[in-house]
C-alpha positions as CSV (number, residue, x, y, z in Angstrom):
1,M,110.8,88.8,73.9
2,Q,108.6,87.5,71.1
3,V,107.1,84.0,71.5
4,V,105.1,81.5,69.5
5,I,103.0,79.0,71.5
6,A,102.0,75.6,70.2
7,E,99.4,73.9,72.4
8,D,96.2,72.1,71.3
9,S,94.4,72.8,74.5
10,V,92.9,76.3,74.0
11,L,92.6,76.9,77.7
12,L,96.2,76.1,78.3
13,R,97.4,78.1,75.3
14,E,95.4,81.1,76.4
15,G,96.8,80.6,80.0
16,L,100.4,80.6,78.8
17,T,99.8,83.6,76.6
18,R,98.4,85.5,79.6
19,L,101.3,84.5,81.8
20,L,103.8,85.8,79.3
21,T,102.0,89.0,78.2
22,D,101.4,90.0,81.8
23,R,105.1,90.1,82.2
24,G,105.8,92.3,79.3
25,H,106.5,89.7,76.6
26,E,104.7,89.5,73.2
27,V,103.0,86.3,72.0
28,V,103.1,86.8,68.2
29,A,101.1,83.6,67.4
30,G,99.3,80.7,69.0
31,V,98.7,77.4,67.1
32,G,97.3,73.9,67.9
33,D,99.4,71.4,66.1
34,G,103.0,70.7,64.9
35,D,102.4,71.5,61.2
36,A,100.9,74.8,62.0
37,L,103.8,75.6,64.2
38,V,106.5,74.9,61.6
39,K,104.4,76.9,59.0
40,T,103.9,79.8,61.2
41,V,107.5,80.1,62.2
42,A,108.6,79.8,58.6
43,E,106.2,82.6,57.6
44,L,107.5,84.8,60.4
45,A,111.1,84.1,59.5
46,D,110.4,84.9,55.8
47,A,108.9,88.3,57.0
48,G,112.1,89.0,59.0
49,R,110.2,88.4,62.3
50,L,111.7,85.2,63.6
51,P,110.5,84.9,67.2
52,D,113.0,84.6,70.1
53,V,111.5,81.3,71.3
54,V,108.8,78.7,70.7
55,V,106.9,77.0,73.6
56,A,105.4,73.7,72.3
57,D,103.6,70.8,73.8
58,V,105.3,67.4,73.1
59,R,102.0,65.7,72.1
60,M,99.7,67.4,69.6
61,P,97.2,66.5,66.9
62,P,96.6,64.4,64.8
63,T,98.1,61.4,66.7
64,H,98.9,63.0,70.0
65,T,102.3,61.2,70.2
66,D,105.4,63.1,69.2
67,E,104.2,65.9,66.8
68,G,105.3,68.7,69.0
69,V,108.8,67.4,69.7
70,R,109.2,66.6,66.0
71,A,108.2,70.1,65.1
72,A,110.7,71.4,67.7
73,I,113.6,69.4,66.3
74,A,112.8,70.5,62.7
75,L,112.6,74.2,63.9
76,R,116.0,73.8,65.6
77,E,117.5,72.5,62.4
78,A,116.0,75.2,60.2
79,H,116.6,78.2,62.6
80,A,119.8,77.9,64.7
81,D,119.0,81.1,66.6
82,L,115.4,80.1,67.6
83,G,115.0,79.0,71.2
84,V,112.7,75.9,71.7
85,L,111.1,75.0,75.0
86,V,108.8,71.9,75.0
87,L,106.3,71.0,77.7
88,S,105.4,67.4,78.6
89,Q,102.9,65.8,81.0
90,Y,105.7,63.4,82.2
91,V,109.3,62.6,81.5
92,E,109.9,61.0,78.1
93,E,113.7,60.2,77.9
94,Q,113.7,59.5,74.2
95,Y,112.2,62.9,73.3
96,A,114.5,64.8,75.7
97,T,117.5,63.1,74.3
98,E,116.5,63.7,70.7
99,L,115.8,67.3,71.4
100,L,119.3,67.8,72.9
101,A,121.1,65.7,70.3
102,G,122.4,68.6,68.3
103,S,123.2,71.2,71.0
104,S,121.9,72.3,74.3
105,K,122.0,75.9,73.3
106,G,118.6,77.6,73.5
107,V,116.6,74.5,74.4
108,G,114.4,73.5,77.3
109,Y,112.3,70.5,78.4
110,L,109.9,71.1,81.3
111,L,107.0,69.2,82.9
112,K,103.7,71.0,82.7
113,D,103.5,71.0,86.4
114,R,106.3,73.6,86.4
115,V,103.9,76.1,84.7
116,A,102.1,76.4,88.1
117,D,105.2,78.1,89.4
118,V,104.8,81.2,87.2
119,R,108.2,82.9,88.0
120,E,110.1,79.6,87.4
121,F,108.3,79.1,84.1
122,V,108.8,82.6,82.7
123,D,112.4,82.5,83.8
124,A,112.9,79.3,81.9
125,V,111.3,80.8,78.7
126,V,113.5,83.8,79.0
127,R,116.6,81.7,79.6
128,V,115.9,79.5,76.5
129,A,115.2,82.6,74.4
130,E,118.6,84.0,75.4
131,G,120.4,80.8,74.3
132,G,120.5,79.1,77.6
133,T,119.2,75.7,78.9
134,A,116.1,74.9,81.0
135,L,115.7,71.3,81.9
136,D,113.2,70.1,84.4
137,P,114.8,68.6,87.6
138,E,112.7,65.4,87.1
139,V,114.2,65.1,83.6
140,V,117.7,65.5,84.9
141,A,117.1,63.1,87.8
142,Q,115.8,60.4,85.4
143,L,118.7,60.8,83.0
144,L,121.1,60.8,85.9
145,G,119.7,57.5,87.1
146,R,120.4,56.1,83.6
147,S,123.9,57.6,83.5
148,R,124.9,55.9,86.7
149,K,124.9,52.6,84.7
150,Q,127.5,54.1,82.3
151,D,131.2,54.6,82.6
152,V,131.6,58.1,81.1
153,L,130.7,59.7,84.4
154,A,132.4,57.1,86.7
155,G,135.2,59.4,87.6
156,L,133.0,62.2,89.0
157,T,132.5,62.5,92.7
158,P,128.9,62.6,94.1
159,R,129.2,66.3,94.6
160,E,130.5,66.8,91.1
161,R,127.6,64.8,89.7
162,E,125.3,67.0,91.8
163,V,126.9,70.1,90.3
164,L,126.7,68.8,86.7
165,G,123.0,67.9,87.3
166,L,122.3,71.5,88.3
167,M,124.3,72.8,85.3
168,A,122.1,70.6,83.1
169,E,119.0,72.3,84.5
170,G,120.4,75.5,83.1
171,R,121.7,77.0,86.4
172,T,124.6,79.4,86.5
173,N,127.6,78.9,88.9
174,S,126.0,81.5,91.2
175,A,122.7,79.7,91.2
176,V,124.4,76.4,91.8
177,A,126.3,77.9,94.8
178,R,123.0,79.1,96.3
179,Q,121.3,75.8,95.8
180,L,124.1,73.8,97.4
181,V,124.8,76.5,100.0
182,V,128.5,76.6,99.1
183,S,130.8,79.4,97.9
184,H,131.0,80.5,94.3
185,G,134.7,79.5,94.4
186,A,133.8,76.0,95.5
187,V,131.5,75.7,92.5
188,E,134.1,77.0,90.1
189,K,136.5,74.4,91.4
190,H,133.9,71.6,90.9
191,V,133.2,72.8,87.4
192,S,136.9,72.9,86.5
193,N,137.2,69.3,87.8
194,I,134.2,68.2,85.8
195,F,135.7,69.7,82.6
196,L,139.0,67.9,83.4
197,K,137.5,64.6,84.1
198,L,135.3,64.6,81.0
199,G,138.4,65.4,78.9
200,L,137.1,68.8,77.8
201,S,140.1,70.8,76.7
202,Q,140.7,74.5,77.4
203,S,138.4,76.6,75.1
204,D,135.5,79.0,75.5
205,A,134.0,78.4,78.9
206,D,130.4,78.5,77.7
207,H,131.2,76.0,74.9
208,R,132.8,73.6,77.4
209,R,129.8,74.0,79.7
210,V,127.5,72.9,76.9
211,L,129.7,69.9,76.0
212,A,129.8,68.9,79.7
213,V,126.0,69.0,79.9
214,L,125.6,67.1,76.6
215,T,128.1,64.4,77.8
216,Y,126.0,64.1,80.9
217,L,122.6,63.8,79.1
218,N,123.8,61.5,76.4
219,S,125.7,59.2,78.7
């Protein structure tokens, strides 16, 4: 896996690089601001070396507001196959929603505290690089709290909401089953009910999964 890291803290950038390289992945570039991130990825793409995933801080110079997430959104628009994982100090609903507005394929939003769990962090980077989703449980919980005020998910049972929340974190059916201590078949039934209640017609299963998660996050 080839990675570009965008983080203005040199210590954290070097730390993330070490975590990934120690596990056999290649960090092809490390930059300290959003403009440098966009430029670096463009240069790599022009050279036929588009990375698998970008890991970027939400807030970077010069204003330390939304430079990182803006760069991430621009990169997703320019390179459909590029995975983007953003890191934030705390949950910022607007940024999470904007990042997921187009598609949840190959996208992640994690709190920086998750980096302390090395295995969880590296697994998330790999999942995003492979086109999956990696959303911090705190992000999902906050968006779920907001969604309870909306009608779109009103028909789901508490268990179905729980399953959908875990799906939004990027977990597979098997992982959901382990988390809830239920059978794989039970999870499949809940997922089918979720698709039905959200009005998602029969199509590619992965596509419906993405639509279900987007419905949940944008509700």
